[in-house]
N, C-alpha and C positions, 0 to 999 in steps of 0.2 A: 503493499500500500504508499503511495507517495504521500509525504507530510507537507510537500510544497504548495498543493492546490487542495482544497477541503472541498471534494465534490467530482463529478463527473460528466461527460459528455457522450451521449449515445448517438450512434449515428445510424439511423435506419434505413433502407433501401427497399423500395417494394418494385419488384420485379413483374411485370405482368403484360401479356399481348393477347387479346382477343383468339379465340378457338377460329382459326383461318385456316385450316387445313383444306385443301379443295382435290379432287379426283381427277380434274383435267391433266391432261398431258402437259400443256403448256403452262408457264410460271403466271400466275395472276398477281395484281396489283397488293392484294390484301396478303399473299404468302410473302412480298416482297416486305413488307412491315416485319415479319417475322425475323428475316434474314437481316434486315438493317439493324433490328435489335441487337440480334447476336454478335454482329460483325462491328457494329460501333459502339455496344454497350458492355454486353456480358464478356466476351473473349478479353478486352481491353482490362476489365475490372479482375480477372483471371489473373492477367499479366502482373497487375498492379500488386494484389495480395501476392502472389510469389516472390514478386521483388524485394516485399516489406519483410516476409520469412526469410529469405534468404539471407538478408542483411541483419537479421535480428532486430527489426524495429517491431516494439510491441503496440499492438492494436487490437481492438475488439469492435466487430461491426456485426449488424443484425440484418440480416436478407430474407425477406419475404418473395417466396417462390409461388406464384398462383397455379391450381391444377391445369388449367389450361396450357399455359407456357411450359409447365413440365410435361405434359400431354406430347406438345410438339417437339420439345429436344428430345424425346424417348423415340420420335417416330420415326423408323429407319429410311422412308421414303422421303423424309424431309430433310434427313441427316444427308443423303445423296444430293439433293437439291442444292442445300445449305453449302455442301462443297462445291459444287460446279459453280455456284454464284461467286463463292470465294476466290475460285480460280478464274472466273471471268474478270473480277475486278482486279487481278492480279496481271491478267494478259492487257486490259485497258490501262494499266498503269504505267507498263512498258510502252505502249504506244503514246502515253501522254506524255512520258519523258522525251520520247522523240519527237512529236510535234512541237514540243515546248522548248526544244534544245537552243539555248542561247538565250531565252527571253529572261530577261534580267528581274522581271517582278513573278512570273509564275513558275520558271523552270525549276527554281529550288524547293518550291511546294510540290511540284510534280515528283521530285525524286523522292522527296519524303514519303509521299503518297505509296510510290512504289515500295520502299522499304516495310511501310506499315502493313500493307496487305499481304506481302509476300512472308512478313513473321506472324502475321495473325493465322496463314493458310498454314504454316510449319507448326505452329501451337495447335491448330484444329485437328491436325493429322495426328501429333502426338498423342492427344487425347482419344484419338480413334473416335473423334464425332461425341464422346461421352461426355458433353458437358455437366450432367447430372453426378455423374460419378467424380467429377472434379471437385463439385460443390462438396461432396459428401467427404472426400479427401480434406478438403479446406475444414469442414467443421471439425474433423478428428483434430486439426491442430490445435483447436481451442481458440482461433482468432475469429471464428465466423460462426456466429448462432443462425440456424434457418429456422423459420415459421412458415406459417401456411397463411391461405387467405380464404374465401369462402369459393365454393366448388365451382361457379362460373362468374365469379365478381358480381353477383347480385348486390344491388342497392338493397341492402338487408330492411331498412324503416319501412320500405315501399309492399314487402313480400306480406301478403293476408294472413295465409295460415300458419300455425304455430308449426304443423308437422313440416310444409314446406321450407320454413326458416331451419328448423333442426337439420332436415335433408341437407340442406346447405353447407352447414357446418360439418354434420358428420360424416359426408362423402369428402370434403375436404381433408380432414383428420385421416380418414380411410387411405385417400391417396397418397399423403405425407406419407404415412406410416409403410406404404408399399413401395416407396421410392428411398426411404431413409432408415427402415427398419425400427423406426421408434415414433411414439406420437410426437406432434410439436409442443411446446411449452405456452408458445403464443399464438396470437393471431392478427393479421392484419385486416381489419374490418374495412371491406372494400369503399374506398371514397372516405376513410374514417366515419362511415355512416353506424351510428350507434343508435340502437333504440332498445329501451328496458327489456323488451322481449328476448332478447339473447342472453339475459343472465342465468337462467337455469341451466341453458344448454352448454354455456361457458363451464360451468361448474361440473356437470355431467361428463364433459369430453376433456375435462382437465386442462382446460384453454386457461393460463393462470395469469395472463396478461394480455392488454390492446390500446392502442394510441387513438385519443380524440383531439379534436380541435380545442385551441385555447379557450373560446369561448365558452365551452363545456363546463368547465371550471369556475366561471362566473358567478353562478348561482350559489355556491358552498364557500364563494367567498376566499378558496383556497389559492395557494401561490402555484404556478404552473411548473416549478422546480421541484416539486415534491410530489409523488404519485397519491393517488386515492384509492381507498379499499371501497370496492364496488359491493351490492348486495351478494354478488356471488362467492365473494371471497377473493376474486380476482383483483389484478394491480391495473388500474387505468393511469396511463402516462398522458401528458397534456404535449401537443406540438408548441414548440417555443417560435414566438411570435417572431422575436428579434432575430433569430437563425434563418427562419423560414423565408423573411423578407431578403435578407442579405442574399439569397440564392434563387428566389421565385419572383420578387416585385418585377415587374416588366420595365418599369421606370428609374428603379434604383440598384436592382439586382446585379450582382457581377456579370451574369451572363450578357447583359445588354452593353457593356462596355465597348466601346467604338474599335478596340485593337481585336478583339475576338471574330472568330470567322463567321460570316454570314450564311446562315442554313439557307436561306430560299434562293441564294444565287449560285446556280448549277449548270453545268456542260450541258446536263439534259435538256435545260431549256434555253440556255445560250446558244449553242450551237446548230448551225442548219437550219433558222429561222426561214431561210426561203430556199430549201433544199439543196440541191447540188451535192458536192463532194462532201463537204462536212456533215450533211444528213447521212450520206452512205458510210460515213466515218461513224458516226454514233449509233445507225440503226440496230446493230447487232447489241447493242447496250442497252437498248429501251424494252418494252414490253412486245410481244410478238404481233400485236394489232397495230404498232407504230404509236401507241400513246405515249408520249413525254413524261418521263418520271425523275425522281433525283436518283442519282449515278453515284453520288459520295464523291466527287470530284468538283471542289468549289475553291475559288481562287481569289475570292473578294471578302472583305472584311466587314464588322457592321457599319461602320464610318459615322452614321448618323440619318436622320429621318429622309425619306426620299430614296428613290431608285439610283441615283450616283453613289456608287459604291467605289470605294479605293482598294488596291490591289491589299491581299492579305499577306503578313508576315509573321510566321510561325515563331521566330526567336522573339519578336516584340509580344505576341500573345502569351508565349511560355514566361517570360518575365511577367506580365500583368497577372497570369494564373500565380504565381508563386507571393506577389504582392498583395493579391486579394486573400490567399490561404493566410498568409501571416496577420492580415487585417482581422480576418475570421478567428483565429485563433485567440488573438490578443483580446476580442470582444468575449468570448467565452470564459478566459481566465479571468477577466473583469468581472463578469456576471458572478461567478463562482465565488471569488473572494468579498462581493459583497454580501455573501450570504454566508459566509464562514461562522457566524454566530448561532447559525442552527445546529439543532443537537444531531438531527439525521444528515449525513450527506445528501447534497442536493444534486440532480443530475438535470441535464439540459438535453432534451429531446430533440433530435434532428431528423425528420423524417422527410425522405424525399423520392419521386420516383426514378427508378434506377436508369431508365430509357434518357432522363435529362442529361445524363453523364455520357459523353461521347456521342449522343446520337443529335440532339436538340444544342448542347453545349459541348462542341467538339474539345474544348480544353478542360471540360469536366473531370476527366481522372487525373490529368495533370493537378488541377487544383485540390481535388479530393487527397492524393497521395502526398502533396505536401502538407495539408491539413493534418492527416495521421503523423506525419513526421514532425512537425509544428508541435502539436499536443504533446508527443511522447519527448521533444525535447524540453518543453516547458515543465515538465514533470507534470501534466494533467492528464490525467487517465482517460482512456476511452473504455466504457463498459457496454457489453451487451445488454438489451434487455432483460432476460432470462437472467443473468448474471448478477444484476441490480438488484432485483427483485427478491432472488433468492437470499441475498446478503441484509438487505433493505427493506424488510416487509413495511407496507404502508401503515402508518397507526392512525391515520384521521378517514373512516368512514363516511360516504356521500352517497347520493342518490343523483344519477345524471340525466339530464334531458335529452331527448331525441335531438339529433344534431347530425352535421355532417362537416368536413373541409370546403365543400363546393360553394359557391356563389350564395350569398344568404345564409348560409351557416346551415342550411336545412337541405331540402329535397329541389329548390328551384332548377337547379339544372338536369335533373332527370325526370321530373313532372312539370311540363309547361305546356302553351297551346301545341305546339310542333308534336309533342307526344303523349298528350292526354288520353290518345285513342289506344295507347298500347296496354296499359295497365289492365282495363277491364279485361281484356283478351288473357293475360297472364293471369287472373285471379280466377277466372272462369275454368281456366286449364287446372289452377292449383286444387279448385273445389273438387273438378271432377277426378284429378288423379289420389286425392285422399279418401273420395268415395270408392274409388276402384281398388284402391289398397285394403281399406276396410273391409269391403265385399270378399274380396280373396285374400283373409287371414291365413289360410293354409295354403301355402305354394305347393305342398305335395297332392294337394287335388286338382293341380293344372299340368298339363304337359310341357315338356322341356321347352317346346316353342313358344307358350302362351307366356311362360316365364320371362321367357327374352323379350317377346313384345310388350310387356309390362316394364321390364327395364329400360327397353329402349325409349319407351314412352318417358320415361323418367329423365331419362337424358336430353330428349326433344325440349322438354320444358324447362331444366337448367338452362340448356344452352339459351332458350329463347330469353330468359330472366338475364342475361349478361347486361350490366349496367353499360356497358362500351356502346350499345346501339342506339340507347337513348341520349347520351353523351354525344353522339355524332349526329343525333337529330338536332340536338341544342347547338352545336356548333356548326351545322349546314356544311359540313364537308360532303363526305360520299354518303348522303342521305338514301341513295336508290338503293346501295348496299344493305344498308343497316334495316332499310323497311323489307328488303327481300328475305334478309337473315330472320327477322321475326315472324314474319307471315309464313316463310317456308317450315320454321320448327313447329309453329301452332297447328299448320294444316298436319304434317307429318304425326304429330301427337295425337290430335283427334281421330286421323286414319286409323292408328294402332288400336287405341280403345274402342273405334267404333265395331272392331272384331270381336270385341266381348258384348256388345250390345245388339241382342236379337231382333229390337225392332228397328236397327238402324240398316244393317246392312248382312248379308250373308256372304262369307266369304270362304274358300277351301283352304285346307291344310297350306296345299302346294303355294298359293297364291299370298298367304300370310307368310311363309317361309321366303318366299322373294322379298316382299317388303321388307321383313325384318332383316334379313341377310343384305341387303341395298343400303340400308341406314346405317346398319353395323359397319359397314364397309366404308360408306361414308364418312361416319364420325366415330373413328376406332379410339373411343374417349371415355375415361372414368369406367374402365373393364369392370370394376368390382362392383359399383352401382347396384341396388337391389331395390325395386319398387317397395319394399316393406319398410324403407325409410320414412315411407310417407303414411304409414299407422300411426294415429294421433296416440295411440297408447303403446307404442315401440319403445322400447327401453334402450340404454346405450348399450351398443355393440350387439345389436339383436344379433349378431352372426354367431356370437356365443352361444347362443340359447340351444342346446343340444337337443332340448325336448321338441322342439320346433323344427327340426334338420327335415330334409325332404321324406326321411324314413320315417317321420313322426313316432320316434321310439314309446312305446308304452311303458310306464312304470313296472309293471307285472305283465311281461311277455308271455303268451300263450302257447306252449310247446307240447306236441303229442306225446313227447317222452325225452329225455334227455339227450342231448345233442353231444356228438363225438366229433371233436375241432382239432385239425391237424395245426401246431403252430410252428412257423419256420423262426429262427434266432441266432444269429451267428453267437451271441453272448447271452449267457445265463449264469447265475451265480453257482459255484464261487467264482467262476470266470467273469469278472467284470471289467470292462475297459470303459465304459461312460453309464450313461444314467440309463440307457437301453434295458440293459440288463436287469435292474431292479423294476423297472416297468411291466416288462414281460413277464418277470417271477411274480409280482405281486399281484397282476391281472389273471394269469393262471391260475394261482393260488386260490382268489376269490370264487371265480368262474367253477372251480372245482369243488368249493366250499357250496356253491350252489347246487349243486348235483350234476353237472356238466363232466363230460370225460375228456379231458385235456391230454394231448401227446405233444410235447415239445420235441423237435430235432433241433441239436444244438453242437456246437464242438465239444470236444473232450478235453477235459481240463484235470490238472494233476490229482492225483490220490482220489479220483473218482473212478466209478464202474461204469460201463456202457451203457446201463440202464439202472436207473432208479425210480422208485415210486415215493417222492418227497412232497409231503403236505397236500397230499390227494393228486397230483401233478404225475403223469408219466414221461418222465424225462430221459431220452435218446441220445446219448453224446457219442458224437462221432469222430473218429482220428482221421485227420485228413494227411492226404498223401504228402511227404515230404522228400525231396531229393538232395542229393549231397552238396548241392549249390543252392544258396538261396533263393528263392522264386520272388521275382516281381511280385508286390500285394495283388495287384490285379489277376495275375496268375495264380497266386495262391487262393484268391476269392474264387476262381473258377473250377480249382479243384477241389475246393469245399463242398461248392454247390454238386458238384459230381458224386461226391460222398452222402451229401446229404438226399438226392435225388434216388441213390440205391438204395439207402435207408426207408425212404417212403415206398420205393417200389417193393421192399422185404415186409413191411408193414401191411400192405396192401395183400400180398400173397399169403399172409397168415390169417386173412379173413377179416382184419378191421376195415369197416366200410366207413368211411368219414362222411359228414355232413358238409365241411367248410374247410377251405383252407384261410389260415391268416399268418400273412407274412409280414415280417417287419424287417424294414428298409429295402435299400437298394442289393445290400449285400446277398440276399437270399433270392434275386429275381430269376435267376435261370431255374432253379429248384422250383419255384412258384408256377412259373409258366408251364414246365414241363408237367408238373403235378395235377394242373386246371385242365390239361389237355388231356393226360393220360388217364386221370381217374375222372373226369366229367364232372367237376365240382366248381361252385362258385368260389371266387378268389376275392379275397377282403384284404387290402393292405394297409399297415399304418406307416406313414411317412413322417419319421420323429424328427429329421431335419435333413438339408440341402448343401450339397456340394457348392452352389452358387451362395447361400448364405454363410456359411463356415468360412468362405474367402471373400466375404464381403463384395460380392457380384463380380468379382474377377476371377476367369475361368483362363488361365495360361498355360498352364501344362498340358500335355496330352492326357496324363492321367485323370487331371481334374475334367477335361472335357469327356472323358470316357466314362467317369462317373455320373457326370450330370446327364449324357444319354441313357444309362441304365437306370437313373430315377424316373427320365420321362417314359422309357418304356416301360417301367414298374406301374406309374398312374396310368399310362394307356392300358394296359394288358388287364389290369384289376377290374373287377365288377363295381367295385365299392373302394373309396378310400377312407382313412380315419386319419384326422391330424387331431394334434394335442392342443393349439390354440388358435384363436381366431387370427393371430398374427401369420400362424401356419396356412392356414386357409386360405388367405390372401394372396401368400408367397405362390403356393401351389396354383391358385388360380392364374395367375401372372405368368410364371415360369413355362407351365405345361398347358396351359390354356385348359384346366380341367374346367366342366362346367359345374357352376354350385350346387346342383341337385345330385351330382356323384360324389359328394363328401359331406361326412359328418364330424363335427368338431365334439371330440372327448378327452375332457381335460385328464392327465395323469392324477393320480390318488398317492396318499401317504400314508402309511402305517401308522398306529398311534406310538407315541416315543415313548421311549423305555427310559425313566430317569435312572443314571447309574446310581449303585449301592456307594454307601458314604465311602465304603473301603475300597471300592474296586481301583484294581491297577492297571496301567497298560504295559504293553510288552514293548511299545514304541520307544526308544531312547529320549526322542528329542521332546516327543510329548510328556513323557514322565518326569523329564528335567523342568519343564515347562510349570507342571500342574503343581509340581512338590514345592515351589516358592510361596511365600504367603501371598494372602488375597488381602484385598481393601484398597481404597481411596488412594491410600500412601505408597502401594506395591504396583504390578504390574495390573494394567487394564487391558485386558486380551479383546483385539479385534482380529476375527477369522475371515479366512476364504477357504472353501472347500471346492473342488473340480479340479479337473483335468489342466493341465500347464498348456494350453494354446492360445494362439495369440487372441482369438477371438472370445476368450472368457474376460481380457481386459486387464488381467491382474498387474500389469506394467502401469496401467491407469492408477490402479491402487497403489502399489509403490510409490509413485510421485506424490499422490494425495498424501501420505504418511509423511514426507518429509515437510509439509505444510501442518499436519495436524500435531508432530513434536515439537514445534514451537510453542503451542498453547498445553500439551500433555505430553512431557518428557518421556512419562512412564506408560505411555502407550505401547503396546506389544503387538506387532503383526504376526499373526501365524498363517500360514499358508500350506495347506494340507492338500496333497495330489503329485501328480506323477504326470509326465508330458515332454514334448521335445522342446519347449521354452525353458525349462528348468535353470539350464547353465546360463541362458541370458538374463533369467529375472533374478538369478543369485549375484550374478555381476552388477545389474541394476541396483539390487538391494544393500551391496555391499558397503556405501556409504553410511548406512542406517545400523551398522555394525550389531550388537548383540538385540537390538530391538526387533530382530525380524528373526523368524522360526521357520524352516523348512522342514516338515515333518515327513514328507514323502507320503505313500499311499497308507489310507487308515481304513480299517476293516469298521463294520459295523458296530462295534462295542467301543471304539476308539473315536469313532466320529460322534457318538454319544457322549462321552467324555469332554471331548472339545466343546460341542455346543453347549453344554451344561455350565461350562467353565468360562465360556464368551460372554463379554458384556454386549458384543454387537457383532453380527454376520454382514458381511459386504459381498455382493455379486455384481462387479463394474462390466458386466458382458458387453462387448459389440455387437454380437450375434446370440440370441438364446431363444430358440424355439419353442422351449417350454419354461424350463428351470426348476427343475424337480428338486435341487437342494435348497432353494429358496423356500419351498413347501415344508422341507425336512426342517429347516430352522423356524419357522413359522410353528411349526408342531412341538419343536422343543421350547418353545417360550421365549426363544432368543430375539430381541430388536433385529431389524435387519434393514440394509439401504441397499436399492437395485438400481441398475440402468433400466430407463425408461425405454425399454426395446424387447421386440419380441415377446414371447410368453410371459415373461417377466411384469410386463404392463398389465397384463389381464389379472394376473395374481394380486400385485401390490394396489391398494389404493392410497392416492396419494395424500398424506397426513393423518390416514385413519387407522391404518393396520401396519404402515411403513413409510420409508421414502424412497421417492424415485428422483433420479438425476439423469441429465443429457448424457448420453455415451459419449466417452472422451473428455469428458469437462474435469479435470483433476482437481481445478481450484473448487469448483462447487462442489463436487464429492468430498473435499477435505473440510469445506465449510460445515456439510451435513453430519460428517462424524464429529467434529469438535462440538456441535450442537448437541447430538446425542449424548455424548460424554459430560457435557455441561449439566445436563438434565434426565438423569437416569429415571426419575420418577415417571416423567412425560415418556421415555423411551419404555417402560415396563407396562405403560398404560397402553401404548400402540401392539406390544407383543399379546397382551390381552385380548385384544381386538382380534389379532390375527389369529391367534387360537380358535377362536369362535367361528372365523371365516372357514378354517380348515374342517372344523367339524360338520359346518353347513354345507359346502361346496367341493369337499376333495374326500368325501368320504369313499373307500373301495368298493363298498357294498351296493351304493348308489350307481357307481361309475361301472359296475360289473352288470348291473340291471338293465343300465341303458347298452352297453357293449352286446349283452344277450339278445336285446331287443333287435338291434340292427342286425345281427345274425339271423333271426329269426325272419326278419323282413328280407333280407337278402336272398336266402333260400327258398322263401315264398315266390319271389321274382323270380328264381330259377324254375322253380315247378309251379305250374299255372295252378296246378290241381292244389297246393298247398300240401303235398305229401312230402315230409321230410325222407331223402334217399333211403337211409338204412332200415326204414320201418315198411318199405315196399315188401319185404320178405314175409312181415307178418301179416300186411293184408293178404297176400298170396295164399 
């Protein structure tokens, strides 16, 4: 923490482009909006942040990425067109250098353009077009916080139905989680459009902060330099008026300086006014129909009012950007020093459209980089909004009025005579979709095609709600395009819902299929959206509700007799590689206890026989062929599958007729497929994790790509899939294009915690030495991590956090329990902490219980976590916990109720949360008590076993239309 300036500057950039993907072969004007935003704003922003990180300049920046922008950044078709656009700019820049060779005023600028565009093309190629992955990487550095926006940038105060309002927010959180693996901590309310109606949804979705315009604070008499606490418990920041005017004001703002580049003077309009050679030169770089557009090549400066413009001089503009940055920094420092008497550190919030920098204001990134360097030099810290909110919770509560940052402070821009016809259409569509969602409360009663039709209707409504269209109508720019987009989406919406209205129209399945498919291809957007978002009684993350899956699993499944299930799993206790072994064991034991006959084929473990009946489960352990030379892991997996298949054939030959195959993860894919075909049985597969997730979206090696392909094949081959978290459900839908109705979310459970005896000892030397030390506030205070030591578990983040924790609590002792390939690297990283870190190695169940019993806090800082079984075990043991807000951990922990969540990779915020737990053990114990209650309510194996059995029964019934379970046919005969 800096002591020179008491307070923070928080810069927020809002990145958004309306969804303008088109299926036309030729590039359209609207797609050019997207290309220009990437080339002018987003790629230079990435360059800037890389430069600052490389030079060790400390900075914090918050970036809002809207779902439409993310959808277009992800679109491979647009990625190819974008690269072609960049290549075209490089080509034109080279031609411009030749055309303007020797021109004293324009020649140097042309050469700068050539260098600039070639550098951006090289950057784009290095990123392989994956800007989302780059933003994810920058977030992991801790300098960048990413947040979301409403699903289609709808102006929320004008949304009529509460369900439609909630859908805009929940779909956005869903989409953010799909791209970044965790829920966003905050949200940019489109146009800073706040309405009190958002409050319950912010709380339910875990959106902990947002920004409003300064006038929203006026009623409460609050200073805009300190956030307010809203009724939902969220942190409301106010836009700083002075910082805003210095950048936004058309009259006095920095971008209006006469030395900066003039946006509207472009060779796309200046050259070839009368045709001829100049037009032929320019023609390949405008639209295919010959319409003139901005090319990006501009050689004049703002100069002054009127059309007469002087030549642009980049060096002079760069000097002016530096001067303006210094003025901005001095202004912020002066503001903060005027507030030094405040008990809470003030924060100056500076929100801007990301596209302002580089696109509208060419020198914007030079200015922004100089500001960040200047603030660092002045020892005035920049903060992310989430980081500030976590460290400085607002103390003053207030109720805010409906407001926006638009003209007039409310809705004038989006609701005025030119657009007043729009909202009745949108409100009628909202009403109709809410009614349809209520009518079709059970998706299992619909066909897959009907579900897709309703889902697409939701997309069409959301796309029509985009505030961009009414903004365009207000600005009177491309109004015909905006009108067409609104009318087309509304017409498609009603056409889809008309297929459900018998009084309206009769349509064949083929016609409906063609309609749905054409609209899905036209707008491959929000792939995970589901019409049930519009059910007014739908709860948060409806997708988690296992009882409402397409199988509609009953709590007491009816079967004619006990089922005989063949389970395939490469690990099973005592062979434990990860959490899969315990999950399969506990499920098998529970199903056996309910009367089912469960046979598990797994690998042979030391000191185990090839067949055992353990806790009612038939365990068949197989010895895998081994050669003199060690096999590559994938070759070993193939050999394992050969041995598994032989065992399954032997069991079948012995007269065991199974009802169903349950395969666990890609490692048993070959056996699962062979047994399905050989035994003519339905195949259920549980995907516990993905290779893409484990590698944070990167599949670089041949082995990673092969594993990913096998996961895809398993997902395709299985008749139904089970996933352990809502995060995994969305991940599988995204990675493998698995339809929603083919999956059921069933969480893992946890066995009741067995408290160790008072005199219970451990055979683990490191743990024994640790636990023999005296306990109490003046001795060691144990912070524990348990799990595999692999990169995605984030243990390196925890070690970094402990360096900060030890400044407040020198007696805090970190215990890292587990083994894995990262062990040596983690030991090196922990070396500066000396004896305050203990690596215990692998712990058996007894030792795990001992450690959790003695730990004051468990921390699981995963970067990727499909479920998080060890977090359940900590909750069951009554140990308070902190987890990363990612994957299945986000489902397990309710923020501030039964634990705490922090953004992945944020070591500073993690350290702060650990310190707060250690400072207030009573509050931590209260959280732990509520965590134990949640375990008993939601993660009981008896309940989970019943749901799993119901899925089995439904799947078998689907395979056998008569409802006869296969091995009962002999009895009937």
